[in-house]
Phi, psi and omega in degrees: 000135186284345186298328177294338177238035184302133187239009179288154193321282198293321183295318185289323177307307187250044182309316181299320172305304187305314187290325178299313176302314178302317182293320173302318187299338181293335181242350173223141176276100183289346173281355182248348187265111179300149173295138187280139168285135187217143178286347181252008184307319186284358180248358180283180179286121182241133190260331187207141170228158176209147180293136179212102171048057179073002172238181174244134171262119185235143179228155184190213187293160174056029184068013183295127176231122189230139171255123194226124177260310171200184193297341177258001187214093182203156177232137172270125175274159184282121178242138187270004182227164175238011169282159176302138168254136189258334184195163190208148179214159178243130174280167191294342182264003184091348169302150183234142174241138176232142177232164188193199179293167185050029175068019184289146169225128175252154175216147164225145180279165181313130174070017175240146176244013174259123185262154172229154173287133171245345181199157182215172177295336179295310180295325171305317178299314179297329177287324183291322177299312180298316178302307180300316180295324178291323179288319175300317176295318170300323179286328176295321174308313180297315184300314188287356179249354183275136178252332183293122182296319180297309175300323178295318185291322180291320179295320180302316169308315181296324180291330175296322179300314175298319182292323177298309184303315176300316178303314186296322185282332178292325177293323177296326178302323183274319190272351179101158192285152183218002185264113177279147167264142196237349186200152182212137178213162181221149180274175186293334175257019168076023163284121187258142178229144180226127177237160185192200187291153174055043170073014181286128173218126182243151172220156182219139178240014181234043180053039171086009178278331173228150186230144175244139180274123189230024181307322183294342179291348178264148176273089180215063190296338183270359180054047170304145175302138176257098201269332192210129174239135173228162168229133189265172177292350175252019166088021173265144162252136182230144173226137172235150174196211183301154175051041182055030173293140165210141179231153182218138180228132175244018177224043176069026173088006177297320173217160190225132178250156178274130177268145178277091179272150192268015180213135189257009177282180179290137174249123184271334188204161171213137175229159180232143177284118183300328178287318180227086187298344178292340182276114186238140170234132177242148184206165188189227185288136172058041168080020183266131181221163175205147191233137167238129177257010184221037174072024178097004176290314184228148182227144171249129185263148177218124173252121182290164175267065184196149177258007176291132171286145174268132186238339183210159181201162174204166180253142162275167180299331176288349174092021167278135174266133180239122178242149171230164184186204187299158173061028176084004190301121171238133186226140172217151185190163171264132182299332182285346182210098175297347183286347178270009178304132173233148181239129175235165173224134176292139183296342174286340186065019179291154165287116188258128185246347180202149186220139166236143187264127169245184193303314178227026187202156168257140173257123185245138176231152182166219193307323184243037175078221184260142182206165181241136179242119179283122178287136174293136180275000000 
């Protein structure tokens, strides 16, 4: 099973936390256990941050959800779960959607800090069983009409794969969910996409109340992990993941094309320049990053002189890309010229999972919570 060697960004980054939660889950259902209020929540492992009306909204381990202004001014919001939350997005009306371990999806309406569950891994497993059952039935019809012995043999192997996959999901339905969601994004008209482990891709067209499994729209027969999904200011969707997988949609996720990425290791994230959305930066394992200046048609690959993985990124208003990762790694450069690339290291040496660029500083989130890094003038 690939899960034991899982390489998608945040779970790889916080492996110890993941193991501890798995042990706890053996005696407690963390999907039913509300997050505990903690005076140290802002210093706990935080996996993603996003700007919200002059504050920073952060999510992380133990179901923590935090509204943060500075180290002395922050509030922990009420979360109905104690599983790790991996990503969060804000809809056009101010409602918020967070995703996390065990396939959980949370929502809170505008001006409310009380979150509720709208989806869990149990529902995800049921969707996968329904999808597999439909595919299995269709394949049986094809097999019954096939005369070519070589083709028949290949189709029979495919049918066996469906049988095994169905059995695995039926077992999971009884034992409990274990597939994390890793990323969430929304389009300008609030169509939402959530991606995760084992090729999971979900979408919602009613502001996150109900979800549809659309994994089969991607050419991903090996179900590689989908680590990051983003929506750009010009209405494009992009996904990157395990094994150098990359996908692009220009029609609200109805169809997807495969991008030819120049690196076949795990990619943990992708960002787009809000001012020039054709400028993309993808990044991942062992200091590998790549830049596209034409919306993903062509990519330039750069391997940093470090083995530290890159896990999060953001663009400044001036178009400078900033990436963060293991060991306090902070990288910045102009996508138009990789020769401008600079590498810094945060003095904490913390694993950094997410970054927001402010006027003259970076807001960093990761292993030791949230901190500020002043940019040199």
